[in-house]
C-alpha positions as CSV (number, residue, x, y, z in Angstrom):
1,M,286.4,-127.3,-57.0
2,D,289.3,-125.1,-55.9
3,K,291.5,-127.3,-53.0
4,R,291.8,-124.2,-51.2
5,F,288.2,-123.6,-51.2
6,A,287.3,-127.0,-50.3
7,I,289.9,-127.0,-47.3
8,K,288.4,-124.1,-46.0
9,R,284.7,-125.1,-46.5
10,I,285.8,-128.5,-44.4
11,A,287.2,-126.1,-41.7
12,S,284.3,-124.0,-41.5
13,L,282.2,-127.0,-41.3
14,A,284.2,-128.3,-38.5
15,I,284.1,-125.1,-36.5
16,M,280.2,-125.1,-36.9
17,V,279.7,-128.8,-35.6
18,G,282.1,-127.9,-32.4
19,T,280.3,-124.6,-31.8
20,A,277.1,-126.8,-31.8
21,G,278.6,-129.4,-29.6
22,L,279.8,-126.8,-27.1
23,F,276.1,-125.0,-27.0
24,S,274.8,-128.8,-26.5
25,A,277.0,-129.5,-23.6
26,C,276.2,-126.1,-22.1
27,S,272.3,-126.8,-22.3
28,E,272.7,-130.1,-21.0
29,A,274.7,-129.1,-17.9
30,K,271.9,-126.8,-16.8
31,P,269.4,-129.0,-14.6
32,Q,265.7,-129.0,-15.5
33,F,264.0,-128.4,-12.3
34,R,260.1,-128.9,-12.3
35,A,259.5,-126.2,-9.8
36,V,260.3,-122.4,-10.4
37,D,263.9,-121.9,-10.7
38,I,264.7,-118.8,-8.3
39,T,268.5,-119.4,-7.9
40,G,270.0,-115.9,-6.9
41,A,267.2,-114.6,-5.6
42,D,267.8,-111.5,-3.1
43,Y,264.7,-112.6,-0.7
44,A,264.1,-115.6,1.5
45,K,267.6,-115.9,2.1
46,D,267.5,-117.1,5.7
47,F,265.7,-117.1,9.1
48,Q,266.3,-117.1,12.6
49,L,263.5,-118.7,14.7
50,A,263.0,-121.2,17.5
51,D,261.6,-124.5,16.8
52,H,259.1,-126.5,18.6
53,N,261.8,-127.9,21.1
54,G,262.6,-124.4,21.7
55,Q,266.0,-124.3,19.7
56,Q,267.2,-121.6,17.5
57,R,267.6,-122.5,14.1
58,T,268.8,-121.1,11.0
59,L,269.9,-122.5,7.5
60,K,273.3,-123.3,8.8
61,D,271.8,-126.0,11.0
62,F,270.8,-128.1,8.0
63,R,273.8,-127.6,5.8
64,G,274.5,-130.8,3.7
65,K,270.4,-131.3,3.4
66,V,267.8,-130.0,1.0
67,V,265.5,-127.9,3.3
68,V,261.8,-127.3,2.2
69,V,260.4,-124.3,4.0
70,F,256.5,-124.0,4.0
71,F,254.1,-121.6,5.7
72,G,251.1,-123.0,7.2
73,Y,249.6,-123.4,10.4
74,T,247.9,-126.7,12.6
75,Q,244.3,-126.1,12.2
76,C,244.3,-125.6,8.4
77,P,241.6,-127.8,6.9
78,D,243.5,-128.8,3.7
79,V,246.3,-127.1,2.1
80,C,248.5,-127.6,5.0
81,P,248.4,-131.3,5.7
82,T,248.3,-132.0,2.1
83,S,251.5,-130.3,1.7
84,M,252.8,-132.1,4.5
85,L,251.8,-135.7,3.5
86,E,253.2,-134.8,0.1
87,L,256.7,-133.9,1.9
88,A,256.7,-137.2,4.0
89,E,255.9,-138.9,0.3
90,V,258.9,-137.3,-1.3
91,K,261.0,-138.3,1.8
92,R,259.9,-142.1,1.0
93,L,260.4,-141.8,-2.7
94,L,264.3,-140.6,-2.2
95,G,264.8,-143.5,-0.3
96,A,268.2,-143.6,1.3
97,D,268.6,-139.9,0.5
98,G,265.6,-138.8,2.6
99,A,267.8,-138.8,5.3
100,R,269.2,-135.6,3.6
101,L,265.7,-133.9,3.2
102,Q,264.6,-131.6,5.8
103,G,261.1,-130.6,6.1
104,V,260.2,-127.0,8.0
105,L,257.1,-125.4,8.7
106,V,256.8,-122.2,9.8
107,T,253.6,-121.4,11.4
108,V,251.4,-118.5,10.5
109,D,249.4,-118.8,13.8
110,P,251.6,-118.2,16.5
111,E,248.8,-117.0,18.4
112,R,247.4,-120.7,18.8
113,D,250.3,-122.8,17.4
114,T,252.2,-123.6,20.9
115,P,255.5,-125.5,20.4
116,A,253.7,-128.6,22.1
117,M,250.9,-128.7,19.5
118,L,253.4,-127.9,16.6
119,K,255.4,-130.8,17.7
120,A,252.4,-133.2,17.7
121,Y,251.2,-131.9,14.6
122,M,254.6,-132.7,13.1
123,S,255.1,-136.4,14.3
124,N,251.7,-137.0,12.4
125,F,253.9,-136.6,9.1
126,D,257.6,-137.1,10.0
127,P,259.1,-137.0,13.5
128,G,262.2,-135.4,11.7
129,F,260.4,-132.7,10.3
130,L,260.7,-129.3,12.3
131,A,258.1,-126.5,12.9
132,L,259.5,-122.9,13.7
133,V,257.7,-120.6,16.2
134,P,257.8,-117.0,15.1
135,T,256.4,-114.1,17.4
136,P,254.0,-112.1,15.6
137,E,256.4,-109.4,15.3
138,Q,259.1,-112.0,13.7
139,L,256.1,-113.3,11.7
140,A,255.8,-110.0,9.9
141,A,258.9,-109.4,9.3
142,L,259.7,-113.0,7.7
143,A,256.7,-112.8,5.5
144,K,257.5,-109.4,4.2
145,D,261.4,-111.0,3.3
146,F,259.9,-114.3,2.1
147,K,257.3,-112.4,-0.2
148,V,254.7,-114.4,1.7
149,Y,250.9,-113.4,2.0
150,Y,249.0,-114.2,5.2
151,K,245.9,-112.8,6.8
152,K,243.6,-113.6,9.8
153,V,239.8,-114.3,8.7
154,E,237.6,-114.0,11.6
155,G,235.2,-116.6,12.3
156,K,231.9,-117.1,14.6
157,T,233.8,-117.2,17.9
158,P,237.4,-115.3,18.8
159,T,239.2,-118.6,18.6
160,S,237.3,-119.9,15.7
161,Y,239.4,-118.0,13.0
162,T,241.3,-119.1,10.0
163,M,244.4,-118.2,8.3
164,D,244.6,-117.3,4.8
165,H,248.1,-118.0,3.4
166,A,250.3,-118.5,0.5
167,A,250.8,-122.5,-0.1
168,G,253.8,-122.7,-2.0
169,S,257.4,-123.9,-0.5
170,Y,260.8,-122.7,-0.8
171,I,263.7,-125.1,-1.4
172,Y,267.3,-124.6,-0.4
173,D,270.1,-126.6,-1.8
174,T,272.9,-128.4,0.6
175,R,274.9,-125.0,0.8
176,G,271.8,-123.4,2.4
177,Q,271.0,-121.5,-1.1
178,V,267.5,-120.7,-2.1
179,R,267.1,-122.4,-5.2
180,L,263.5,-123.2,-6.0
181,Y,259.8,-122.3,-5.7
182,S,257.4,-125.4,-5.6
183,R,253.8,-124.4,-6.0
184,Y,251.1,-126.1,-4.3
185,G,249.8,-129.3,-5.5
186,S,252.7,-130.0,-8.1
187,G,252.9,-133.4,-6.8
188,A,255.2,-135.6,-4.7
189,Q,257.4,-137.1,-7.6
190,A,258.1,-133.8,-9.5
191,L,259.6,-132.6,-5.9
192,A,261.5,-135.5,-5.4
193,D,263.1,-135.1,-8.9
194,D,264.0,-131.9,-8.2
195,I,265.7,-132.7,-4.7
196,R,267.7,-135.4,-6.4
197,L,269.0,-132.7,-8.8
198,L,270.1,-130.5,-5.8
199,L,271.6,-133.4,-3.8
200,K,273.7,-134.4,-6.9
201,Q,274.8,-130.9,-7.3
202,G,275.6,-130.7,-3.6
203,G,277.6,-134.0,-3.8
């Protein structure tokens, strides 16, 4: 074999190996989330609503924490309590990092969900979780911005209605950027794993 050809072949192989290593390193650097990665989305960017204590809240209030936002209501028979119990379990699974998780429920039933009711409801799951109380007008605007579906379903009496609503959660990183959409029923462990990755990224 020609000596110059052999040198060129070795050099080519070295470049190929180096390039493969570069691509491998790049793919390893990208986090593998279990939820749907919506990083860079131009919706669900923020909110400005009163919480169940009457304090105005935006995402800036929770800087340094991963925020999980869920839309629901206190008289929801299954999806809402299941989701909130799951989020409380996520906080337990995170251990010491659980203090850096902020659960937020936005009520889709401001007609019945008073601040006092919401405060009592949230305390059933975790006293640190907050409920936000929009006016009907704020809720309509927020639902449009967050691409969230909700609809009043009439019952046998004026006060026995139910609310159909989207069941997923938006997840924000420690800088307040929307990053993930977690579908209902994904499980506490999957959500905890994703939150750990976001906390690791945020430092």
